[in-house]
N, C-alpha and C positions, 0 to 999 in steps of 0.2 A: 594510494599508489596503484596504478594498473599493474596487472600481472601477479600481484600479491593478494591473497584472500583477505578481504576486509570484513570488519564486523558490521552487524546490522543494527541500526538505531531507529527508534520511533521518535518522531518529532510531533509535539502536541502544540497546536496553534489554536487560540481562541479569538474569535472576531465575529461581529455581526455580518461580515462579508465572507463567511465560510460557505462558499459555493463551489460547484464543480469547476467553474471558470477560475476561481482563485486557486484551487488545488492544482489545476493544470498549469497555471502561471508559475506556481512554486516549482513544479517538476521541470518545466522548460528553463526557468532562470537558473536552477541548480545545474542542469545539464550543460548549460552554456558557459559555466565558469571555467577559465583557463587554469593551467598549472598541474603539476605532478600529484599534488594531494587532493585530487578531485573527489568531491562528494558525489556519489552516483545515485541518482533517484531510482527507486524501485517502483513504488506505487503510493497512491494517496487516496484517502477516503474523506469526503466532505459530508458532514452531518449538519446541514443548515438549521434544523430544529433545535440543536444543542449549541449552535454557533461555534463549531469546532471542525478542524481538519486534523486527521492523523496521517502522517506520512512516514513511509519507510525509506531509509536511505542506507547505502553502504559507505563506510569511511573507515579511516585508520583509527579514529578516536572521536569521542563526543566533542572534544575541543575543536577538532577540524570541522565538524558539523556546525558548531556554534559560530566559528569564524566565517564559514560560507554563508550562513544565514545573515550574519552581521553585514557582510560584504554586499549582499543583495538587498539589505535593509528589509528583511522579512521578519516580523515579530513572531516570537514563539514563547511558549510558557515553559517547556522543559524538553530535554533530550535524554532518553534512556536507552541503554543497550537492550536489544530484543532478540528473540529467536523466532524464526519462521517455521511453522509446521504445516505440511500439506498432507492430504489424505493419500493413502496408497492407491486407491481407485479414484481417478480424477473425474469420472463421468458416471452418474448413476445409470443403472441398466434401463430404467424407465424412459430415458431420453432417446433410446434407439428406436425410432419409429419404423425402421425397415423390418424388424423382427418382433411384431407384437406377440404377446403370450397371454393365454387365459389363466386366471387364478380366481378361485372362489372368494366371494365376499362373505361377510358374516351372515348375510341373508341367504346365501346359497347361489346368488346370481354371479355369472362370470363377467369379468372385465376383459375387453380385447383391445 
């Protein structure tokens, strides 16, 4: 339900068609579902070499996620409640090219 904090769920999907396109399709189809008990897609990771997609969604319950996936006829192995953890510092300092700094290497040479 929108306006109420929802739980986060991890959806595991296993298929030989585990591609970025298939993951994007899942996110799109979930976001287009009508109704007050909407499952809100958060993100999805495709791992083609393992034939799997791992998707994060917000919903009121695992049953709501299951019903949404059934409604769009998207096969899945399991749905589990998840917790998202993000680092306090979102960007490492070495990505800031505007302010390079020198630091000694083990050999004594400096990097800039």
